[in-house]
C-alpha positions in Angstrom: 5.3 23.2 23.1 6.3 19.6 22.8 4.2 18.0 19.9 1.7 15.0 21.1 2.2 11.7 19.9 -0.4 9.3 19.2 0.1 6.6 21.9 -0.7 2.9 21.8 -4.3 2.6 22.0 -4.7 5.6 19.3 -2.4 4.0 17.0 -4.9 0.3 17.2 -7.8 2.3 17.0 -6.3 3.9 13.8 -5.3 0.1 12.2 -9.0 -0.9 12.6 -9.6 1.8 9.4 -7.0 -0.1 8.0 -8.5 -3.4 8.8 -11.8 -2.4 7.7 -10.4 -1.1 4.3 -8.9 -4.4 3.9 -12.1 -6.4 4.3 -13.9 -4.6 1.9 -11.0 -4.8 -0.8 -10.9 -8.7 -0.2 -14.2 -9.2 -0.7 -14.1 -7.3 -4.1 -11.0 -8.6 -5.7 -11.1 -12.1 -4.1 -14.6 -13.3 -3.5 -16.2 -11.5 -6.6 -13.1 -12.5 -8.7 -14.0 -16.0 -7.9 -17.4 -15.9 -8.8 -17.4 -14.3 -11.8 -14.8 -16.7 -13.7 -16.8 -19.7 -11.8 -20.4 -19.2 -11.0 -20.7 -16.8 -13.9 -18.0 -18.3 -16.5 -16.4 -15.4 -17.4 -13.4 -14.6 -19.1 -10.3 -14.2 -16.2 -9.5 -11.2 -18.2 -12.6 -9.4 -17.0 -11.9 -9.6 -13.6 -8.4 -9.0 -13.9 -8.7 -5.6 -16.3 -11.7 -4.3 -13.0 -8.9 -5.0 -10.5 -6.0 -3.1 -12.4 -9.0 -0.7 -13.1 -8.8 0.3 -9.1 -5.1 0.1 -9.3 -5.3 3.1 -12.0 -7.7 5.0 -10.2 -5.5 5.3 -7.7 -2.7 7.2 -9.7 -5.3 10.3 -8.1 -4.2 9.5 -4.4 -1.6 13.0 -4.7 -5.0 15.1 -5.5 -7.0 13.2 -2.4 -3.6 13.8 0.0 -4.0 17.2 -1.0 -6.8 17.9 -0.6 -6.3 16.7 3.3 -3.4 18.9 3.2 -5.5 21.8 2.7 -8.5 21.5 4.5 -6.2 20.7 7.9 -8.0 17.6 8.7 -7.9 14.0 7.7 -10.7 12.1 9.4 -13.5 13.7 7.1 -11.0 12.2 3.8 -10.9 8.9 5.7 -14.6 8.6 6.6 -15.7 10.0 3.2 -13.3 7.6 1.7 -15.2 4.2 3.3 -18.1 5.9 2.4 -17.0 5.6 -1.2 -15.3 2.3 -1.0 -18.7 0.7 0.3 -21.0 2.0 -2.2 -18.4 0.9 -5.1 -18.6 -2.8 -3.4 -21.9 -2.4 -3.6 -22.2 -2.0 -6.9 -19.8 -4.7 -8.0 -21.8 -6.9 -5.7 -24.5 -5.6 -7.9 -22.9 -6.1 -10.8 -22.7 -9.8 -10.0 -26.0 -9.9 -8.9 -28.2 -8.5 -11.9 -25.4 -10.0 -14.7 -27.7 -13.0 -15.7 -30.9 -10.7 -16.3 -29.4 -7.7 -17.4 -25.2 -8.1 -18.9 -24.8 -4.5 -20.1 -26.1 -3.0 -17.1 -24.0 -5.3 -14.9 -20.8 -4.2 -16.7 -21.7 -0.7 -16.3 -22.4 -1.1 -12.7 -19.1 -3.0 -12.4 -16.9 -0.1 -14.4 -18.4 2.2 -11.6 -18.0 -0.1 -8.8 -14.5 -0.8 -9.0 -13.4 2.8 -10.4 -15.1 3.9 -7.0 -13.3 1.4 -5.0 -9.8 2.8 -6.4 -11.1 6.4 -5.4 -12.2 5.3 -1.8 -8.8 3.1 -1.1 -7.2 6.5 -2.2 -9.1 8.5 -0.4 -9.1 6.7 2.9 -5.9 4.7 2.6 -3.5 8.0 1.8 -5.4 10.2 4.5 -5.1 7.7 6.9 -0.8 7.4 6.6 -0.5 10.9 6.3 -2.2 11.4 10.1 -0.2 8.5 11.8 3.1 10.4 9.9 2.3 13.7 11.4 1.0 12.0 14.9 3.3 8.8 15.5 6.7 9.7 17.4 10.2 8.3 15.1 11.0 5.5 17.5 7.4 4.1 16.8 7.3 4.3 13.5 8.4 1.0 12.2 6.2 -1.0 15.1 2.8 1.5 14.1 3.6 0.5 10.5 3.9 -3.3 11.5 0.6 -3.5 13.9 -1.7 -1.3 10.8 -0.8 -3.8 8.2 -0.9 -6.5 10.5 -4.4 -5.4 11.2 -4.6 -5.0 7.5 -4.1 -8.7 7.0 -6.4 -9.7 9.5 -9.2 -7.7 8.0 -8.4 -10.0 4.5 -8.5 -13.2 7.0 -11.4 -12.3 9.0 -13.2 -11.2 5.9 -12.4 -13.9 3.7 -13.0 -16.8 6.1 -16.4 -15.6 7.2 -17.8 -14.6 3.6 -16.2 -18.0 2.2 -18.5 -20.0 5.1 -21.2 -17.7 4.5 -21.5 -18.3 1.1 -22.3 -21.5 0.7 -24.4 -22.3 -1.1 -23.6 -19.5 -3.5 -26.7 -18.0 -4.4 -26.7 -14.1 -5.9 -29.0 -12.8 -3.2 -26.9 -14.1 -0.8 -23.4 -12.6 -2.1 -25.1 -9.4 -2.1 -26.7 -9.9 1.8 -22.9 -10.6 2.7 -21.2 -7.1 0.8 -23.9 -5.2 2.5 -23.1 -6.9 5.6 -19.2 -6.0 5.3 -19.8 -2.9 3.7 -22.1 -1.7 6.6 -19.7 -2.9 9.3 -16.6 -2.1 7.9 -17.9 2.0 8.0 -19.2 1.2 11.2 -15.6 0.3 12.7 -13.7 3.2 10.7 -16.1 5.5 11.9 -15.9 4.3 15.6 -11.8 4.3 15.2 -11.3 7.6 14.1 -13.7 9.2 16.7 -12.4 12.1 18.3 -8.5 11.7 17.7 -7.9 14.6 15.5 -10.0 16.8 17.4 -8.1 15.7 20.6 -4.5 16.1 18.3 -5.9 19.4 16.9 -6.3 20.9 20.7 -3.4 20.0 21.4 -1.3 20.9 18.2 -3.4 23.8 16.7 -1.0 24.8 14.1 -1.9 21.1 12.5 -5.4 22.3 12.8 -5.3 25.4 10.4 -6.3 24.9 7.0 -4.6 26.8 4.3 -5.9 30.5 3.6 -8.0 31.0 0.5 -7.6 34.5 -1.0 -9.7 37.0 0.8 -8.2 40.7 -0.2 -5.2 42.7 -0.3 -1.7 40.9 0.7 -3.7 37.4 2.1 -1.7 34.2 1.1 -3.1 32.5 -2.0 -4.3 28.5 -2.0 -2.1 27.0 -3.8 -3.1 24.9 -6.8 -2.7 20.8 -6.9 -0.2 21.2 -9.4 2.1 23.4 -8.1 1.9 21.5 -4.7 2.5 18.7 -6.7 5.6 20.3 -8.5 6.5 21.6 -4.7 6.8 17.8 -3.2 8.5 16.4 -6.1 11.2 19.1 -6.2 12.3 17.8 -3.1 15.0 15.7 -3.8 14.4 12.8 -0.8 10.7 12.6 -1.7 11.7 11.9 -5.8 14.5 9.6 -4.4 11.5 7.6 -2.5 9.1 7.8 -5.4 11.3 6.0 -7.7 12.4 3.5 -5.2 8.6 2.8 -4.1 7.9 1.8 -7.7 11.0 -0.3 -8.8 10.8 -2.0 -5.0 7.1 -2.7 -5.5 7.1 -3.7 -9.2 9.6 -6.2 -8.1 7.7 -6.9 -5.1 3.7 -7.7 -7.0 5.3 -9.5 -10.4 5.5 -12.6 -8.0 1.6 -12.4 -7.2 0.2 -14.3 -10.3 3.5 -16.5 -11.5 3.9 -18.2 -8.3 1.4 -20.7 -7.5 1.4 -21.8 -11.4 5.2 -22.4 -11.5 4.5 -24.4 -8.1 2.2 -26.6 -9.8 4.1 -27.0 -13.7 7.9 -27.4 -12.1 6.7 -29.2 -8.8 3.3 -30.9 -9.9 1.9 -29.9 -6.8 -1.8 -29.9 -6.8 -4.3 -26.9 -6.6 -4.9 -27.6 -3.3 -1.0 -28.1 -2.5 -0.4 -24.7 -4.2 -3.1 -22.8 -2.0 -1.3 -24.1 0.9 2.0 -22.5 -0.5 0.5 -19.5 -0.9 -0.5 -19.3 2.9 3.3 -20.5 3.4 4.2 -17.2 1.7 1.5 -15.1 3.7 2.7 -17.0 7.0 6.4 -15.5 6.1 5.1 -12.1 5.4 3.2 -11.6 8.8 6.2 -13.2 10.6 8.7 -10.7 8.9 6.4 -7.7 9.6 6.2 -8.5 12.9 10.1 -9.1 14.1 10.7 -6.0 12.1 8.0 -4.1 14.1 9.2 -5.5 17.2 12.8 -4.7 16.7 12.3 -1.5 15.0 11.0 0.0 18.1 14.0 -1.4 20.7 16.8 -0.3 17.8 15.5 3.1 16.3 15.8 5.0 19.7 19.7 4.1 19.9 20.2 3.7 16.1 19.9 6.4 13.1 19.2 4.8 10.2 17.5 1.6 11.2 14.9 1.7 8.9 16.9 2.1 6.2 19.2 -1.0 7.0 16.1 -3.0 7.4 14.8 -1.7 4.2 18.1 -2.3 1.8 18.5 -6.2 4.4 14.6 -7.0 3.5 15.3 -6.1 -0.8 18.4 -7.7 -0.8 17.0 -11.0 1.3 13.9 -11.0 -1.3 16.7 -11.0 -3.8 18.3 -14.2 -3.0 15.0 -15.7 -2.0 13.9 -15.2 -5.8 17.2 -16.5 -7.0 16.9 -19.4 -4.9 13.4 -19.8 -6.6 15.4 -19.8 -10.1 17.4 -22.6 -9.1 14.9 -24.6 -7.4 13.0 -24.8 -10.3 15.6 -26.4 -12.5 16.2 -29.1 -9.4 12.6 -30.0 -9.4 10.6 -31.9 -6.8 14.0 -32.5 -4.3 14.3 -28.3 -3.7 12.6 -27.4 -0.6 10.2 -25.4 -2.1 8.0 -24.6 1.2 10.8 -23.3 3.1 12.2 -21.0 0.2 8.8 -19.5 -0.1 8.3 -19.1 3.3 12.1 -17.1 3.3 10.7 -15.3 0.5 7.4 -13.9 2.6 10.0 -13.3 5.6 11.9 -11.1 3.2 9.0 -9.2 1.5 7.4 -8.5 5.3 10.7 -7.1 5.8 11.1 -4.6 3.4 7.8 -3.5 3.3 7.8 -2.6 7.1 10.7 -1.1 7.1 10.2 0.5 3.9 6.4 1.7 5.4 7.8 3.2 8.4 10.5 5.1 6.1 7.8 6.8 4.3 5.7 7.8 7.3 9.2 9.5 8.6 10.1 11.1 5.3 6.3 12.1 4.9 7.2 15.2 7.1 10.7 16.1 5.8 10.1 19.1 3.3 8.0 21.6 3.4 5.6 22.1 5.9 1.6 20.9 5.9 2.6 18.3 2.5 2.3 15.3 4.1 -0.6 14.0 2.6 0.7 15.2 -0.9 3.7 13.2 -0.3 1.9 9.9 0.8 -0.5 10.2 -2.0 2.7 10.6 -4.4 4.4 7.4 -2.8 0.5 5.7 -3.3 0.3 6.4 -6.9 3.6 5.0 -7.6 3.0 2.0 -5.9 -0.5 1.2 -7.6 1.4 1.7 -10.7 3.6 -0.7 -9.5 1.4 -3.2 -8.8 -0.6 -2.6 -12.2 2.3 -3.0 -14.1 4.1 -6.0 -11.4 1.1 -7.8 -12.1 0.8 -8.0 -15.8 4.4 -8.3 -16.9 5.1 -10.9 -14.7 2.8 -13.0 -16.5 3.6 -11.6 -19.9 7.3 -12.3 -19.0 6.7 -15.9 -18.2 4.8 -16.3 -21.6 7.8 -14.4 -23.3 10.2 -16.7 -22.1 8.1 -20.1 -22.6 8.2 -18.7 -26.6 11.6 -18.6 -26.8 12.7 -21.9 -24.4 11.5 -25.3 -24.1 11.8 -25.5 -20.5 9.1 -24.0 -18.5 11.2 -24.3 -15.4 13.7 -22.0 -17.2 11.1 -19.7 -18.5 9.7 -18.8 -14.7 13.7 -18.7 -13.5 14.2 -15.9 -16.3 11.6 -14.1 -14.7 12.4 -14.6 -11.0 16.0 -13.6 -11.9 14.7 -10.3 -13.0 12.6 -9.7 -10.2 15.7 -10.2 -8.0 17.7 -7.8 -9.9 14.8 -5.2 -9.6 15.0 -5.7 -5.8 18.8 -5.3 -5.7 18.5 -2.1 -7.9 15.3 -1.3 -5.1 18.3 -2.0 -2.0 20.9 0.6 -4.0 18.7 3.3 -4.4 17.4 2.7 -0.6 20.9 3.5 0.9 21.6 6.3 -1.5 18.4 7.6 -0.1 20.8 11.5 0.7 23.3 9.7 1.9 21.5 9.4 5.6 18.2 10.7 4.9 16.0 8.1 6.7 18.2 8.4 9.9 18.7 12.1 10.2 15.0 12.2 10.6 15.2 10.7 14.6 17.9 13.3 15.3 15.8 16.1 13.4 13.1 14.9 15.7 15.0 15.3 18.7 16.3 18.4 18.2 15.6 21.4 20.3 15.1 23.6 16.7 12.7 21.1 15.2 9.8 23.2 17.0 10.7 26.4 15.3 11.1 24.8 12.2 7.3 23.3 12.3 6.3 26.7 14.0 7.7 28.6 11.4 6.5 26.9 8.6 9.9 26.6 7.0 11.3 23.6 5.1 13.0 21.4 7.3 16.2 20.2 5.5 14.4 19.3 2.5 17.3 18.7 0.4 19.1 20.1 -3.0 16.2 21.7 -4.5 15.7 20.7 -8.5 12.8 22.5 -10.6 9.8 19.5 -11.9 10.2 18.6 -14.6 7.9 20.3 -17.2 6.0 16.8 -18.2 5.4 16.0 -14.5 4.1 19.2 -14.0 1.9 19.0 -16.7 0.2 15.9 -15.5 
């Protein structure tokens, strides 16, 4: 039986889940961050620690993906994750509300709230990507990834603009009302977006909807434990290689986040307003890169195997070149075309990000059957770890470099060059991913034997097997 695939209307509907998720996240990591530092006069390290906490909690993503694999359905995990995320956001906003009267209770609420935010993002985001990876046709993976991520960015923009306009004049009660409105609206949008989609695809592909059987007597297949399932996925060469690629590339990607605006202010004497505008230029570049690769991927993936791998490598190398140019620009000073440089950096980041996500969606179904969620969770955990480390190490690297050199531009340039080196390493990792692992997915999907592999539950060209290392299996 031919497998049904998501149409564009359904893909855009699922993109609304990502937009809803992004709307809550930006409220907690941006608006609450500013209120804690400015209105509550708390040290900047406190919101920094809370944001890092929510990334650390996302190391649990493999567990949530495994849960949706075992149950055979993604929708309950998406809706449940959104509910947990909304509850965490309300607790975080409540922490700001009660802080003047009860600082200790505020701290407890903030810790619990940001922990739930990490759990909710991990559960909903991992299950959504696993569902897309399972049901999007191979040729549509790049444009689908671009569409979903662009809608998440739209969620960032709409929520930031709306909440910013409604928050003036600031009061704790007004902030609580805005957080409640955003959380409720996001949950309603997510529920409407996923309503009925998985049920329709379960009817078209009944084998996908069947949960793994629990042991119920002699000869019954035992349910595989989470540790065993994770070890099984880690033993797949391609999954393991892609995990390393995700970590290295996202480490390079995130290390620039907290140092680009200070670099522009110190090396180019830009005002706070000008550096904020520069950040907008970078995001415009990211948007353009994502949109272009989404469109080009849709045209080229039908004809050329390995298209996403080529775009991933090109995006990593272009990002490295743009970072190296920033290092040179810092030495040149105000005469350097900084805005153009930053736009090109954002564009290259957008190309690499969408191509990598498209490849991720393809590789999620490449290996032992019904483990898409666990693979997505593993890669999500690698990304979360990289984001947490990258944001921290970027600032530490600048401070360390400034301690040994008298030149601010040289200190920032050294960190930019280190990021460029990481992007080059990521490009090499992407190129070497099991020779033509990414491009081969299209040929596998078009093969008349692909359906047989799915129906029998056999591994689909999982590559050479290696046992997981003892330390990993024990974690």
